[in-house]
C-alpha positions as CSV (number, residue, x, y, z in Angstrom):
1,P,11.5,-1.6,-9.6
2,T,8.9,-4.4,-9.2
3,H,10.4,-7.9,-8.9
4,P,8.0,-10.7,-10.0
5,S,8.4,-13.8,-7.8
6,F,6.6,-17.0,-6.9
7,Q,4.2,-17.8,-4.2
8,G,5.7,-19.7,-1.2
9,T,9.2,-18.1,-1.1
10,N,8.4,-17.1,2.5
11,R,6.7,-20.4,3.3
12,A,9.3,-22.8,2.0
13,G,9.2,-24.8,5.2
14,I,5.5,-25.6,5.2
15,M,3.4,-27.8,2.9
16,P,2.9,-27.8,0.0
17,Y,5.8,-25.5,-0.6
18,V,8.3,-27.7,1.1
19,M,7.8,-30.2,-1.7
20,Q,8.4,-27.4,-4.3
21,N,11.6,-26.5,-2.5
22,V,13.3,-29.9,-2.6
23,W,16.1,-28.6,-4.8
24,G,16.1,-25.1,-3.3
25,Q,14.0,-23.5,-6.0
26,L,12.0,-21.3,-3.6
27,D,15.2,-20.5,-1.6
28,N,16.8,-19.2,-4.8
29,W,13.8,-17.1,-5.6
30,R,13.8,-15.7,-2.1
31,K,17.5,-14.8,-2.5
32,A,16.7,-13.0,-5.8
33,E,14.0,-11.0,-4.0
34,Q,16.4,-10.0,-1.3
35,D,19.1,-9.0,-3.9
36,A,16.5,-6.9,-5.7
37,Q,15.5,-5.1,-2.5
38,L,19.1,-4.5,-1.5
39,G,20.0,-3.2,-5.0
40,A,17.1,-0.8,-5.0
41,K,17.9,0.5,-1.5
42,V,21.6,1.0,-2.4
43,R,20.6,3.0,-5.5
44,G,18.0,5.0,-3.6
45,F,15.0,3.5,-5.5
46,D,11.7,2.2,-4.2
47,W,11.1,-1.6,-4.6
48,S,8.3,-4.0,-4.5
49,V,7.9,-7.8,-4.8
50,A,4.9,-9.3,-6.5
51,H,4.2,-12.9,-5.5
52,L,2.3,-14.6,-8.3
53,G,0.8,-18.1,-8.5
54,K,0.5,-20.4,-11.5
55,L,0.2,-18.2,-14.6
56,I,-2.8,-19.0,-16.8
57,P,-2.7,-18.2,-20.5
58,A,-5.0,-15.4,-21.8
59,G,-8.3,-16.4,-23.2
60,A,-9.0,-19.2,-20.7
61,A,-12.4,-17.6,-19.8
62,G,-14.6,-14.9,-21.0
63,R,-15.8,-13.2,-17.8
64,A,-14.1,-10.9,-15.4
65,A,-11.7,-12.5,-12.9
66,E,-12.3,-12.5,-9.2
67,L,-9.3,-10.5,-8.0
68,A,-7.6,-10.9,-4.7
69,V,-4.6,-8.9,-3.4
70,A,-2.9,-9.4,-0.1
71,P,0.2,-8.1,1.7
72,G,3.1,-10.4,1.9
73,D,3.2,-14.0,0.6
74,V,-0.1,-15.5,1.8
75,L,-2.1,-16.4,-1.3
76,S,-2.1,-19.8,-3.1
77,G,-4.2,-19.4,-6.2
78,S,-3.4,-19.0,-9.9
79,V,-3.5,-15.8,-11.9
80,S,-4.0,-15.0,-15.6
81,L,-1.1,-13.5,-17.5
82,L,-3.2,-10.4,-18.3
83,V,-4.1,-9.8,-14.6
84,A,-0.5,-10.3,-13.5
85,A,0.7,-7.9,-16.1
86,E,-1.9,-5.4,-15.1
87,A,-0.9,-5.6,-11.5
88,I,2.8,-5.0,-12.2
89,A,2.0,-2.2,-14.7
90,R,-0.1,-0.4,-12.1
91,V,2.7,-0.6,-9.5
92,L,5.4,0.5,-12.0
93,G,3.2,3.3,-13.3
94,G,3.0,4.8,-9.8
95,R,-0.7,4.2,-9.5
96,V,-0.3,2.1,-6.3
97,P,1.8,4.1,-3.9
98,T,0.9,1.7,-1.1
99,A,3.0,-1.0,-2.9
100,R,6.2,1.0,-2.5
101,N,8.8,-0.9,-0.4
102,S,6.6,-3.8,0.3
103,S,5.7,-7.3,-1.0
104,F,2.3,-8.4,-2.1
105,A,0.5,-11.4,-3.6
106,V,-2.0,-11.4,-6.5
107,Q,-4.4,-14.1,-7.6
108,A,-7.4,-14.0,-9.9
109,S,-9.8,-16.8,-10.7
110,G,-12.6,-17.2,-13.2
111,G,-11.5,-15.2,-16.2
112,D,-9.2,-12.6,-17.7
113,Q,-11.4,-9.8,-18.8
114,A,-10.5,-6.3,-17.7
115,I,-11.0,-5.6,-14.0
116,A,-12.5,-2.2,-13.0
117,T,-10.1,0.4,-11.5
118,E,-12.2,0.7,-8.4
119,I,-11.7,-3.0,-7.7
120,W,-8.0,-2.8,-8.1
121,D,-7.9,0.2,-5.8
122,D,-10.0,-1.5,-3.2
123,Q,-7.8,-4.6,-3.3
124,F,-4.5,-2.7,-3.1
125,L,-6.0,-0.8,-0.1
126,K,-5.1,-3.9,1.9
127,L,-1.4,-2.9,1.7
128,V,-2.1,0.1,3.9
129,G,-1.0,-0.8,7.4
130,P,-1.2,-3.6,6.2
131,E,-4.8,-4.6,6.6
132,L,-5.4,-7.6,8.8
133,V,-9.1,-8.3,8.3
134,R,-12.2,-6.9,6.5
135,L,-15.7,-8.0,7.6
136,P,-18.7,-7.2,5.3
137,L,-21.9,-6.2,7.1
138,K,-25.5,-7.0,6.4
139,A,-27.8,-4.2,5.0
140,G,-28.6,-1.8,7.8
141,A,-26.2,-3.3,10.3
142,D,-23.9,-0.3,10.0
143,S,-26.3,2.0,11.9
144,K,-25.1,0.6,15.2
145,A,-21.7,-0.6,14.2
146,L,-19.8,2.6,14.9
147,L,-20.9,2.8,18.5
148,W,-20.2,-0.9,18.9
149,L,-16.6,-0.5,17.5
150,R,-15.8,2.2,20.1
151,E,-17.2,0.2,23.0
152,F,-15.4,-2.9,21.7
153,A,-12.1,-1.1,21.7
154,L,-12.6,0.3,25.2
155,S,-13.5,-3.1,26.5
156,F,-9.8,-4.1,26.3
157,K,-9.1,-1.6,29.1
158,K,-11.5,-3.3,31.5
159,A,-10.5,-5.9,34.1
160,G,-10.6,-9.4,32.7
161,N,-10.1,-8.3,29.0
162,T,-6.6,-6.9,29.2
163,L,-4.1,-7.7,26.5
164,P,-0.4,-8.8,26.8
165,T,0.6,-5.3,25.7
166,P,-0.5,-2.2,27.6
167,I,-2.8,0.0,25.5
168,D,-4.6,3.3,25.2
169,V,-7.8,3.7,23.2
170,I,-8.8,6.8,21.1
171,P,-12.4,7.0,19.8
172,M,-12.4,8.2,16.1
173,D,-15.1,9.6,13.8
174,D,-15.1,6.3,11.9
175,G,-14.3,3.9,14.6
176,A,-11.4,3.6,17.1
177,K,-7.7,3.4,17.4
178,I,-6.0,1.0,19.8
179,V,-2.6,2.4,20.6
180,F,0.0,-0.1,21.8
181,L,2.3,1.3,24.5
182,K,5.9,0.4,25.4
183,S,6.2,-1.7,28.5
184,G,9.7,-0.6,29.4
185,F,11.4,-3.8,28.2
186,E,12.5,-2.3,24.9
187,L,15.9,-1.2,26.3
188,K,17.8,-1.6,23.1
189,R,15.0,-0.6,20.7
190,G,13.8,2.9,20.1
191,Y,15.9,4.5,22.9
192,D,17.7,7.7,22.2
193,D,20.3,9.3,24.4
194,D,18.2,12.4,24.5
195,D,15.5,10.5,26.3
196,K,17.6,9.9,29.4
197,V,16.1,10.7,32.7
198,G,18.1,13.2,34.8
199,G,19.6,15.3,32.0
200,G,21.9,12.5,30.7
201,K,24.1,12.4,33.7
202,Q,26.3,9.4,34.1
203,D,25.3,7.1,36.9
204,A,27.7,6.9,39.8
205,G,28.2,3.1,40.0
206,S,31.0,0.8,40.8
207,A,34.5,1.7,41.8
208,G,36.4,3.8,39.4
209,G,33.4,5.8,38.3
210,A,32.1,3.1,35.9
211,P,28.4,3.5,35.1
212,D,26.0,1.2,37.0
213,L,24.5,-0.6,34.0
214,G,21.6,-2.1,36.1
215,A,20.6,1.3,37.3
216,R,20.8,2.7,33.8
217,E,18.6,0.0,32.4
218,I,16.0,0.8,35.0
219,E,16.2,4.4,34.1
220,R,15.9,3.7,30.4
221,A,12.9,1.4,31.1
222,A,11.2,4.3,33.0
223,A,11.9,6.6,30.1
224,L,10.3,4.3,27.5
225,R,7.4,3.0,29.5
226,G,4.0,4.3,28.2
227,R,5.2,5.6,24.9
228,P,3.2,4.7,21.7
229,D,4.6,1.7,19.9
230,G,2.3,1.0,16.9
231,G,-1.4,0.5,16.9
232,L,-4.5,-1.0,15.4
233,R,-7.2,0.9,13.6
234,L,-10.8,-0.3,13.6
235,I,-12.8,1.5,11.0
236,L,-16.3,1.4,9.7
237,E,-16.7,2.1,5.9
238,D,-20.0,2.6,4.1
239,G,-20.6,2.6,0.3
240,V,-17.7,0.3,-0.4
241,V,-17.0,-1.5,-3.8
242,G,-19.8,-3.9,-4.3
243,G,-22.2,-2.0,-2.1
244,G,-23.0,-2.1,1.6
245,A,-20.7,-1.5,4.6
246,R,-17.8,-3.2,6.2
247,V,-15.4,-3.1,9.2
248,R,-11.7,-3.2,8.5
249,A,-8.8,-3.6,10.9
250,Y,-5.3,-2.5,9.9
251,R,-2.0,-1.6,11.6
252,C,-1.2,2.1,12.1
253,D,1.5,4.3,13.5
254,M,4.2,1.6,12.7
255,E,7.2,3.9,12.8
256,E,10.7,2.6,12.3
257,G,11.6,0.3,15.2
258,A,8.0,-0.6,16.2
259,V,7.5,-4.2,16.9
260,V,4.3,-6.1,15.7
261,K,2.2,-7.1,18.7
262,E,1.1,-10.5,17.3
263,M,-0.4,-11.9,20.5
264,S,-2.4,-8.7,21.2
265,E,-3.5,-8.4,17.6
266,S,-4.6,-12.0,17.5
267,A,-6.7,-11.6,20.7
268,I,-8.4,-8.4,19.3
269,L,-9.1,-9.9,15.9
270,R,-10.4,-13.2,17.3
271,R,-13.0,-11.4,19.4
272,L,-13.8,-9.0,16.5
273,R,-14.6,-11.9,14.2
274,K,-16.6,-13.6,16.8
275,E,-18.5,-10.7,18.4
276,L,-19.1,-8.1,15.6
277,P,-22.9,-8.1,15.1
278,G,-24.5,-8.0,11.7
279,Q,-21.8,-9.8,9.7
280,A,-22.8,-10.7,6.2
């Protein structure tokens, strides 16, 4: 099922949504979202939440709308009734597999004429990962962008450019993958008894044969350190909707239990926006 909801349910504590939540309206909608998700999971169904802005009646304009889709609850614009209905119909019809078990926001300004399928597909592509940024390039700038992306990713392994999270870098045919590695502090997350060092033997610790918890934590840290823990894909795409080329960055390898590396991601994206040559 797809649960329609309002914008701001995840931002009820910041302006302007704090004013819209004076009587708890957004909190109630947030609870409804959570109930819908839980109900779907209990029954073994997929779920999705569509965050919609102010609904504009059909016929407000005669040209095609400028569509924007984003993962989560981050948009603040209005959307026509026709566009909102089309978005939900596409998800319910199974035409947007990336929307399964996720929330997304939709807005469209400027009209309510039919939006081309390739535009819908390109916007819903943002839910893969999810996407964190897309940067259009000027004509001809893509000829050097691929090599630049690989060198950019590798630069975070050089002294002076290191990130809060240890990483590995894998060059790819279309860019690069920055793999975040476990630091060894994730003692209670992603640790399996089969991963114990020393064949799973109990540590000889304090009197009475009780395990030495300090030693076991050190052992677990050693077992976890250096293992992949999510990543960031930097990809060059040519011939995109609207023409030209672009660079996209999106999360990858986010297996269950992986923690988002917000500080490292922010550092990478800040430099990418600032240093990527040939941006349109």
